[in-house]
C-alpha positions in Angstrom: -49.2 -16.1 -54.7 -48.5 -19.6 -53.5 -45.0 -19.4 -54.9 -44.3 -16.2 -53.0 -45.4 -17.7 -49.7 -43.3 -20.7 -50.4 -40.3 -18.5 -51.1 -40.9 -16.5 -47.9 -41.1 -19.7 -45.9 -37.8 -21.0 -47.4 -36.1 -17.7 -46.5 -37.4 -17.9 -43.0 -36.3 -21.5 -42.8 -32.7 -20.6 -43.7 -32.3 -17.2 -42.0 -33.5 -18.2 -38.5 -30.7 -20.7 -37.9 -28.2 -18.1 -39.2 -29.5 -15.4 -36.8 -29.4 -17.9 -34.0 -25.8 -18.8 -34.9 -24.8 -15.2 -35.1 -26.4 -14.5 -31.7 -24.6 -17.5 -30.2 -21.3 -16.3 -31.7 -21.7 -12.9 -30.2 -22.6 -14.4 -26.8 -19.5 -16.6 -26.9 -17.3 -13.7 -27.9 -18.7 -11.6 -24.9 -18.2 -14.6 -22.6 -14.7 -15.1 -23.8 -13.9 -11.5 -23.2 -15.4 -11.3 -19.8 -14.6 -14.8 -18.6 -11.2 -13.8 -17.1 -13.0 -11.1 -15.2 -15.3 -13.6 -13.5 -13.0 -16.4 -12.5 -12.1 -15.4 -8.9 -9.3 -16.6 -6.7 -11.5 -17.7 -3.8 -11.5 -21.5 -3.2 -14.9 -22.8 -2.3 -15.8 -25.1 0.6 -12.6 -24.4 2.5 -11.0 -21.7 4.7 -9.3 -19.3 2.4 -5.9 -17.7 3.5 -4.8 -14.2 2.6 -1.2 -13.3 3.4 0.0 -9.8 2.6 -3.1 -9.3 0.5 -2.5 -12.3 -1.7 -4.8 -15.3 -1.7 -2.5 -18.3 -1.2 -5.2 -20.9 -0.4 -4.2 -23.0 -3.5 -0.6 -23.2 -2.1 -1.6 -24.7 1.2 -0.3 -28.2 1.9 -3.0 -28.8 4.5 -6.3 -27.1 5.1 -6.4 -24.5 7.9 -8.0 -25.7 11.0 -10.2 -23.3 13.0 -11.5 -24.3 16.5 -12.8 -22.1 19.3 -11.5 -19.0 17.6 -8.0 -20.4 17.3 -6.5 -20.7 13.8 -4.1 -23.7 13.3 -1.7 -24.0 10.4 0.3 -27.2 9.6 4.0 -27.3 10.1 4.4 -27.9 6.3 2.7 -24.5 5.7 4.6 -22.7 8.4 7.7 -23.9 6.6 6.3 -22.7 3.3 5.2 -19.3 4.4 7.0 -18.3 7.6 9.9 -20.4 8.9 12.0 -22.8 6.8 13.8 -23.9 10.0 10.8 -25.2 11.9 11.5 -28.6 13.4 10.0 -31.2 15.6 12.2 -32.2 18.6 11.7 -35.8 19.4 13.5 -35.6 22.8 11.1 -33.1 24.2 8.0 -33.7 22.0 7.8 -30.1 20.9 8.0 -27.9 17.9 10.8 -25.3 17.6 10.2 -22.3 15.3 12.2 -19.2 14.6 11.6 -15.8 13.1 13.8 -12.7 12.7 13.8 -11.9 16.4 12.2 -14.8 18.2 12.7 -18.5 19.0 9.7 -20.3 20.3 9.4 -23.9 21.6 5.8 -25.3 21.6 5.2 -28.6 23.5 2.7 -30.7 21.7 -0.6 -30.6 23.7 0.6 -27.8 26.1 -0.3 -24.2 26.1 2.8 -22.8 27.9 5.5 -22.1 25.4 8.9 -20.5 25.7 9.8 -17.5 23.6 13.4 -16.3 23.8 13.9 -18.0 27.1 10.7 -16.5 28.6 7.6 -18.6 29.4 4.4 -17.4 27.8 0.9 -18.8 28.3 -1.3 -19.1 25.2 -5.0 -19.8 24.8 -4.0 -23.0 22.9 -0.8 -24.7 22.0 0.5 -27.0 19.2 -1.6 -30.0 18.4 -1.2 -33.3 16.5 -3.9 -34.5 14.1 -3.1 -37.9 12.6 0.4 -37.6 11.3 0.4 -33.8 11.0 1.5 -31.2 13.6 -0.4 -27.9 13.7 0.8 -24.5 15.1 -1.8 -22.1 16.6 -0.7 -19.3 14.3 -3.3 -16.9 15.6 -1.5 -17.1 19.0 2.0 -16.5 17.6 1.7 -12.9 16.4 4.6 -11.9 18.8 6.8 -14.7 17.3 6.2 -14.0 13.6 5.5 -10.3 13.9 2.1 -10.7 12.3 -1.6 -10.0 12.9 -4.1 -12.8 12.2 -7.8 -12.4 11.8 -10.7 -14.7 10.9 -14.0 -13.8 9.3 -16.6 -16.5 10.0 -19.0 -14.8 7.5 -16.6 -15.4 4.6 -14.5 -18.2 6.1 -11.4 -16.2 5.3 -8.2 -15.9 7.4 -6.1 -12.8 6.8 -2.5 -12.4 7.9 -0.6 -9.1 7.9 3.0 -8.4 8.7 3.4 -5.7 11.3 6.5 -4.3 9.6 4.6 -3.7 6.3 2.7 -0.7 5.3 -1.0 -0.7 6.3 -3.5 1.9 5.1 -7.2 2.2 5.4 -9.8 4.3 3.8 -13.5 5.0 4.3 -16.1 4.2 1.7 -18.0 7.5 0.8 -20.8 5.9 -1.3 -22.6 2.6 -1.4 -20.8 0.7 -4.1 -19.6 -2.7 -5.5 -16.2 -4.2 -5.2 -15.1 -5.9 -8.5 -12.8 -8.9 -9.0 -10.8 -6.9 -11.5 -10.5 -3.1 -12.2 -13.2 -3.2 -14.8 -16.9 -2.4 -14.7 -17.6 -5.5 -16.7 -16.2 -7.8 -14.0 -17.7 -10.0 -11.3 -19.0 -8.2 -8.1 -17.3 -9.9 -5.2 -18.7 -7.8 -2.4 -21.0 -4.8 -1.6 -19.8 -2.1 0.7 -21.8 0.7 2.3 -21.1 4.3 3.0 -18.9 4.7 6.1 -17.4 1.2 6.0 -13.6 0.9 6.1 -11.4 -1.0 3.6 -7.7 -1.8 3.5 -6.0 0.1 0.7 -3.5 -2.0 -1.2 -0.7 -0.6 -3.3 -0.9 -2.1 -6.8 1.1 0.0 -9.3 -0.2 -2.0 -12.2 -3.9 -1.8 -11.5 -4.3 1.2 -9.2 -5.0 3.5 -12.1 -7.8 4.5 -14.4 -9.9 5.4 -11.4 -9.7 2.0 -9.7 -8.1 1.1 -6.3 -7.3 -2.4 -5.0 -8.8 -2.9 -1.5 -9.6 -5.6 1.0 -12.8 -5.6 3.0 -13.0 -6.2 6.7 -14.2 -9.7 6.0 -11.1 -10.4 3.9 -12.5 -10.2 0.4 -10.0 -8.8 -2.2 -11.1 -6.7 -5.1 -11.2 -3.3 -6.8 -13.3 -0.2 -6.0 -13.8 3.0 -8.0 -11.3 5.5 -6.5 -13.8 8.3 -6.3 -15.9 6.1 -4.0 -13.3 6.1 -1.1 -11.7 8.9 0.9 -8.0 9.7 1.5 -5.8 6.8 2.7 -5.0 6.9 6.4 -1.7 5.2 7.1 -1.9 3.1 10.3 1.8 2.1 9.9 4.6 2.7 7.4 6.9 0.2 5.8 9.8 -0.6 8.1 13.2 -1.2 6.6 15.9 -3.4 8.1 19.3 -1.9 8.7 22.2 -3.9 7.5 25.4 -3.6 9.4 28.5 -2.8 7.4 31.4 -5.2 8.0 35.0 -4.2 8.5 38.3 -5.9 9.3 38.2 -8.0 12.3 41.1 -8.4 14.7 41.1 -11.4 17.0 42.7 -10.6 20.4 43.5 -13.6 22.4 42.8 -12.9 26.1 45.6 -12.6 28.5 45.6 -10.6 31.7 49.3 -9.9 31.1 48.4 -7.4 28.3 47.2 -3.9 28.9 45.2 -1.7 26.6 48.3 -0.1 25.0 49.9 -3.5 24.2 46.6 -4.8 22.6 46.2 -1.8 20.3 49.8 -1.2 19.2 49.6 -3.6 16.2 46.1 -3.1 15.0 46.0 -3.2 11.1 44.9 -0.1 9.2 41.1 -0.1 8.6 40.3 -2.1 11.7 36.8 -1.4 12.9 36.0 -4.5 14.9 37.9 -6.2 17.7 37.1 -9.8 18.8 38.9 -10.8 22.0 38.2 -14.3 23.3 36.2 -13.4 26.4 34.3 -16.7 26.7 34.8 -20.4 26.3 32.9 -23.7 26.9 33.4 -25.3 30.2 34.5 -28.9 29.8 31.6 -31.4 30.2 29.2 -28.8 31.5 26.4 -29.1 29.0 26.7 -25.6 27.5 28.0 -23.7 30.5 30.4 -20.9 29.5 33.6 -19.8 31.3 33.9 -16.0 31.6 37.5 -14.8 31.0 36.7 -11.1 31.4 38.6 -9.4 34.3 38.3 -5.8 35.6 41.0 -4.7 33.1 38.8 -5.9 30.2 36.0 -3.5 31.1 38.6 -0.7 30.6 39.5 -2.3 27.3 35.8 -2.3 26.2 35.4 1.3 27.2 38.6 2.3 25.4 37.4 0.5 22.2 34.0 2.2 22.1 35.5 5.6 22.9 37.9 5.2 19.9 35.2 4.0 17.4 35.9 0.2 17.6 33.2 -2.4 18.0 33.7 -5.4 20.3 32.5 -8.8 18.9 33.6 -11.0 21.7 34.6 -14.5 20.7 33.2 -17.7 22.2 35.6 -20.6 21.9 34.8 -24.3 22.3 38.5 -24.9 23.0 38.4 -27.8 20.5 36.5 -30.0 23.0 34.7 -32.6 20.8 32.6 -34.4 23.4 31.8 -31.1 25.3 30.8 -29.5 22.0 28.7 -32.4 20.9 26.8 -32.4 24.3 26.2 -28.6 24.1 24.9 -28.7 20.5 22.8 -31.8 20.2 20.4 -31.0 23.0 17.9 -28.1 22.6 17.9 -27.1 26.2 21.7 -27.0 26.3 21.7 -24.9 23.2 19.2 -22.5 24.8 21.4 -22.4 27.9 24.4 -21.3 25.9 22.2 -18.7 24.1 20.8 -17.3 27.3 24.3 -16.8 28.7 25.6 -15.2 25.5 22.7 -12.7 25.5 23.2 -11.9 29.2 26.9 -11.3 28.7 26.4 -9.1 25.7 24.0 -6.9 27.8 26.2 -7.0 30.9 29.4 -6.0 29.2 27.9 -3.8 26.6 29.3 -5.8 23.7 28.3 -5.0 20.1 28.3 -8.6 18.9 29.6 -12.1 19.3 31.9 -14.4 17.4 31.3 -18.1 17.5 34.7 -19.8 17.1 34.1 -23.6 17.3 36.7 -26.0 16.0 36.8 -29.8 15.8 33.0 -29.9 15.7 32.2 -33.7 15.1 30.8 -34.3 11.7 27.7 -35.9 13.1 27.0 -32.7 14.9 27.4 -30.3 12.0 23.6 -29.9 11.6 23.3 -29.3 15.4 25.9 -26.5 15.0 23.8 -25.0 12.2 20.7 -25.3 14.4 22.5 -23.5 17.2 23.3 -20.6 15.0 19.8 -20.6 13.7 18.4 -20.3 17.2 21.0 -17.8 18.3 20.5 -15.3 15.5 17.0 -14.2 16.4 18.0 -13.6 20.1 20.8 -11.4 19.0 18.6 -9.5 16.5 16.2 -8.8 19.3 18.9 -6.9 21.3 20.6 -5.4 18.3 23.8 -7.5 18.4 25.9 -9.0 15.6 26.5 -12.7 15.0 29.7 -13.7 13.3 31.2 -17.1 12.8 34.8 -18.2 12.6 34.6 -20.9 9.9 37.1 -23.7 9.4 37.8 -22.5 5.9 39.3 -19.2 7.0 41.4 -18.8 10.2 40.9 -15.1 10.0 37.1 -15.6 10.2 34.2 -15.0 7.9 31.4 -12.7 9.0 28.0 -14.2 8.5 24.4 -13.0 9.3 25.6 -9.4 9.7 22.2 -7.9 10.4 21.6 -5.4 13.1 18.2 -4.0 14.1 
């Protein structure tokens, strides 16, 4: 009898640890399987940033700065996400940033900025904190073509491009939003019947009865498809049209020529004509001479009637000092751009050709900057930018985009 009790005690003594170990192993296996479903993207203790329905907080160079409802982003992050041409102009103590159709100059500490040569007042302007400049990105929706929102509840900033698809749906039943499209995944938010969610296209995961969504407070996750209604498209994806290029014929302006003389020797396949209609006025800080006479209006009308486009050429006449003065100063560059845009509209031109020769080597970056700032202004009015490079006397078409 005693031996049996001892034997039972020995069995219990050995089996209990084994059972515990097996239970721990099962728990570890379950945790290992589900762990990836519980590690969420949200970064704690800082303002999270969602751009185009992706959490990019970990990619921020500097933390977002939110004050009085204004969202500020560092120039390093503007460079990273929106504008790789953003620069600080020491001469005017301001930031200059470009998008596809806008050029904006933001004086540090001022709230009146210039967008495509028009003055605009903002609630707040660019600021400097220690050695970092910050842009009020929530005020620049018109510049970057974006919509920015901030949820104080979740401390999340969401940024959506206004040319990208945007669809919403209504939640039909109280339910949970999961981090991943699996029932055994962390619940990241609760939504109630009647609430709206942004529906996100996700070909990989929008299947097996799950749909990727974003809540009104910016939280990303997945919801059972049968818990939401039909998607309502607020806006469709917008595509950018690309202008086809053709042969370019450079017509040097001379009032001695008439329309017939100018077109008699056009090469076969010519689609674009580029007469020199404008040039830089010597030592005039970006002022352009207009070479168009009354006869040229007839020429433009004839070209359009016969299927040709006019990309009028702007020459610097090889002036080194004049070119340097026009290019190195932001306000002189803007003065040139303003004239070019006005002349394109006035004379109903299809585009412009920049034909600058003998550009001083030390102003090469200024020339690139001029083209960078010119391009958005031409995109806004649907005009072409072409550049006559030094490597090819016949000209190489660059930036051939037309809205």
